[in-house]
C-alpha positions as MATLAB code, in Angstrom:
seq = 'XXXXXXXXXXXXXXXXXXXXXXXXXXXXXXXXXXXXXXXXXXXXXXXXXXXXXXXXXXXXXXXXXXXXXXXXXXXXXXXXXXXXXXXXXXXXXXXXXXXXXXXXXXXXXXXXXXXXXXXXXXXXXXXXXXXXXXXXXXXXXXXXXXXXXXXXXXXXXXXXXXXXXXXXXXXXXXXXXXXXXXXXXXXXXXXXXXXXXXXXXXXXXXXXXXXXXXXXXXXXXXXXXXXXXXXXXXXXXXXXXX';
ca = [
       3.090  -74.443   25.644;
       2.613  -73.277   22.100;
       4.827  -73.957   19.117;
       5.638  -71.048   16.800;
       7.925  -70.728   13.764;
       9.528  -67.295   14.087;
      10.005  -65.977   10.564;
      12.560  -63.521    9.259;
       9.751  -62.061    7.122;
       6.697  -60.732    8.871;
       4.500  -61.652    5.908;
       2.985  -64.523    7.848;
       0.403  -65.205    5.146;
       3.103  -66.400    2.777;
       2.984  -70.199    2.210;
       6.760  -70.495    2.645;
       9.037  -68.570    5.060;
      12.732  -67.809    4.880;
      15.086  -68.756    7.761;
      12.409  -70.094   10.154;
      13.546  -70.221   13.798;
      11.541  -72.800   15.781;
      10.568  -71.674   19.289;
       8.349  -72.951   22.100;
       6.006  -70.428   23.715;
       5.252  -70.829   27.394;
       2.604  -68.449   28.699;
       2.442  -67.359   32.350;
      -0.256  -68.680   34.583;
      -1.765  -65.182   34.814;
      -1.652  -64.473   31.042;
      -5.275  -63.249   31.001;
      -4.188  -60.242   33.018;
      -1.615  -59.269   30.362;
      -2.729  -56.358   28.134;
      -1.096  -53.873   25.776;
      -1.696  -51.238   28.423;
      -0.205  -53.383   31.197;
       2.087  -55.864   29.396;
       3.600  -58.837   31.185;
       7.381  -59.496   31.094;
       9.133  -61.653   28.539;
      12.095  -64.049   28.963;
      13.972  -65.599   26.032;
      15.725  -68.914   26.738;
      18.651  -70.055   24.543;
      19.865  -73.674   25.056;
      23.418  -74.975   25.079;
      25.032  -76.652   22.076;
      23.375  -79.957   21.284;
      20.472  -79.280   23.647;
      16.942  -77.902   23.164;
      14.931  -75.246   24.848;
      12.688  -78.033   26.200;
      15.672  -79.348   28.176;
      15.355  -76.465   30.710;
      11.829  -77.005   31.991;
      12.899  -76.386   35.576;
      13.815  -72.822   34.603;
      10.785  -72.305   32.310;
       8.432  -73.480   35.019;
       9.945  -71.087   37.559;
       9.787  -68.096   35.249;
       6.205  -68.664   34.100;
       5.212  -68.967   37.770;
       6.767  -65.543   38.303;
       4.644  -64.101   35.508;
       7.045  -64.283   32.570;
       6.200  -65.399   29.098;
       9.074  -67.660   28.056;
      10.198  -67.873   24.425;
      12.407  -70.928   24.275;
      14.564  -71.392   21.141;
      14.608  -75.030   20.110;
      18.273  -74.992   19.158;
      21.433  -72.946   19.779;
      23.747  -71.490   17.158;
      21.038  -71.206   14.537;
      20.793  -74.994   14.462;
      24.235  -75.330   12.778;
      26.545  -78.196   13.745;
      30.285  -77.867   14.381;
      32.976  -79.250   12.080;
      35.159  -81.561   14.211;
      38.143  -80.792   11.921;
      37.934  -77.009   12.250;
      39.045  -74.715   15.051;
      36.633  -75.112   17.954;
      36.875  -71.639   19.478;
      36.520  -69.867   16.105;
      33.426  -71.952   15.375;
      31.862  -71.288   18.768;
      32.236  -67.540   18.244;
      30.596  -67.827   14.840;
      27.789  -69.986   16.231;
      27.217  -67.449   19.027;
      26.770  -64.761   16.361;
      24.257  -66.977   14.520;
      22.466  -67.634   17.804;
      22.172  -63.920   18.474;
      20.698  -63.412   14.978;
      18.228  -66.266   15.536;
      17.211  -64.651   18.808;
      16.527  -61.371   17.044;
      14.494  -63.148   14.339;
      12.406  -65.000   16.940;
      11.677  -61.774   18.796;
      10.613  -59.895   15.693;
       8.030  -62.523   14.763;
       6.798  -63.439   18.223;
       6.248  -59.844   19.331;
       3.774  -59.303   16.488;
       1.645  -62.183   17.671;
       1.714  -61.379   21.336;
       1.309  -57.586   21.779;
       0.143  -58.001   25.389;
       3.720  -58.671   26.507;
       6.616  -56.291   27.116;
       9.092  -56.643   24.239;
      11.010  -53.502   25.148;
      12.460  -54.736   28.471;
      13.618  -58.288   27.943;
      15.134  -60.906   30.177;
      17.538  -63.242   28.402;
      18.511  -66.660   29.817;
      21.106  -68.914   28.184;
      23.238  -71.924   28.921;
      26.798  -72.368   27.537;
      26.652  -71.426   23.824;
      23.134  -70.127   24.417;
      24.562  -67.924   27.130;
      27.215  -66.567   24.751;
      24.545  -65.766   22.166;
      22.469  -64.038   24.828;
      25.469  -62.083   26.103;
      26.272  -60.891   22.559;
      22.690  -59.817   21.904;
      22.507  -58.034   25.247;
      25.778  -56.165   24.649;
      24.467  -54.951   21.270;
      20.965  -54.115   22.571;
      21.470  -52.492   25.976;
      18.381  -50.336   25.576;
      16.207  -53.465   25.144;
      17.721  -56.029   27.448;
      17.246  -55.174   31.147;
      18.265  -58.563   32.570;
      20.698  -61.339   31.524;
      21.119  -64.722   33.198;
      23.770  -67.095   31.861;
      24.581  -70.626   32.976;
      28.332  -71.028   32.550;
      28.877  -69.210   29.237;
      32.554  -69.276   28.416;
      33.446  -67.516   25.134;
      31.645  -64.182   24.729;
      32.076  -61.292   27.157;
      29.197  -60.473   29.455;
      27.899  -56.875   28.947;
      29.440  -54.137   30.967;
      26.574  -51.698   31.248;
      24.529  -50.208   34.082;
      21.464  -50.686   31.858;
      21.701  -54.462   31.693;
      21.631  -56.355   34.975;
      23.720  -59.532   34.820;
      23.647  -62.807   36.750;
      26.049  -65.543   35.668;
      25.986  -68.901   37.421;
      29.318  -70.720   37.211;
      30.134  -74.444   37.200;
      33.280  -75.788   38.851;
      34.592  -77.983   36.035;
      35.225  -75.231   33.480;
      36.940  -71.883   33.118;
      35.779  -68.902   31.090;
      38.019  -67.321   28.451;
      39.866  -64.134   29.387;
      37.571  -61.111   29.527;
      34.273  -63.053   29.645;
      33.601  -62.434   33.343;
      33.510  -58.985   34.947;
      36.389  -58.084   37.202;
      35.757  -57.288   40.901;
      35.857  -53.552   40.040;
      33.352  -54.068   37.209;
      31.094  -56.162   39.410;
      31.031  -53.335   41.904;
      30.462  -50.665   39.247;
      27.692  -52.339   37.357;
      26.162  -54.540   40.051;
      26.912  -57.741   38.160;
      26.340  -61.059   40.024;
      28.740  -63.935   39.672;
      27.539  -67.017   41.619;
      29.744  -70.097   41.839;
      28.256  -73.520   42.570;
      31.137  -75.690   43.778;
      30.855  -79.345   42.779;
      28.657  -78.540   39.831;
      29.312  -79.554   36.207;
      28.779  -77.464   33.112;
      26.877  -80.141   31.214;
      24.526  -80.800   34.138;
      22.944  -77.314   34.137;
      19.752  -78.562   32.514;
      16.885  -80.888   33.301;
      19.045  -84.008   33.574;
      21.170  -82.454   36.318;
      20.616  -83.309   39.961;
      17.694  -81.883   41.866;
      20.198  -80.263   44.224;
      21.902  -78.439   41.393;
      18.659  -77.309   39.812;
      17.520  -76.053   43.256;
      20.724  -74.011   43.560;
      20.236  -72.522   40.115;
      16.605  -71.576   40.689;
      17.522  -70.110   44.081;
      20.019  -67.761   42.441;
      17.398  -66.828   39.776;
      14.790  -66.211   42.455;
      17.099  -63.901   44.432;
      18.047  -62.024   41.268;
      14.458  -61.522   39.985;
      12.647  -60.869   43.232;
      10.248  -59.288   43.648;
       8.707  -60.161   40.294;
       6.950  -56.845   39.941;
      10.171  -54.815   40.378;
      13.314  -56.962   40.559;
      16.138  -55.820   42.786;
      18.731  -57.860   40.816;
      20.306  -59.008   44.067;
      23.167  -61.539   44.172;
      22.797  -64.973   45.745;
      25.645  -66.468   47.745;
      28.127  -68.985   46.344;
      27.109  -72.526   47.279;
      28.467  -76.091   47.371;
      26.799  -79.287   46.262;
      28.994  -81.317   48.517;
];
């Protein structure tokens, strides 16, 4: 793992940067085979509110084993904290927008340093607020985001596009806002995957969750991204932790 401060300015020689976005870089095991002529794939991981990118090592480990470079944002929502006295939903939408902007800033800086990876066909992975930020970025960058995996995002609509393949893994103790999830007709039209894990909890979809839950999550990711060289974006079955 390598630590990098993604800067809004690409003048990396400057002694002070504006709006630094801390990220952790996880290189794939086969990174020596990655070249500008044959670039390896990139995944960007956005954590849930109050969590860090380092709290999803079970996903990072799986993706790097599949050959992905993982750029893990340290914080969601641009590192901003919520005001307990203000409207929660309004704040979450604003934080999702900040998170999408942070994601863009991180990509701009990291891509310059790692030209041997494919920055034109991204996989985004996000939990909760990080999933909302990822969904927003994907919706606004369909030419650049080929895959999106969210863990129980609830506020921002998942992209409806044949260009962006979507997997969303749903907990059983929450509900998404109206319009966030694709309808049955949209799932059929765009090939979107909605996988429910009965008995799972929203807050447990990270390293501190049970081994059984993490296994269910990685199983759905494996099915979606296999084979690694040319994913079929297939849908896993719903499952039950009980």
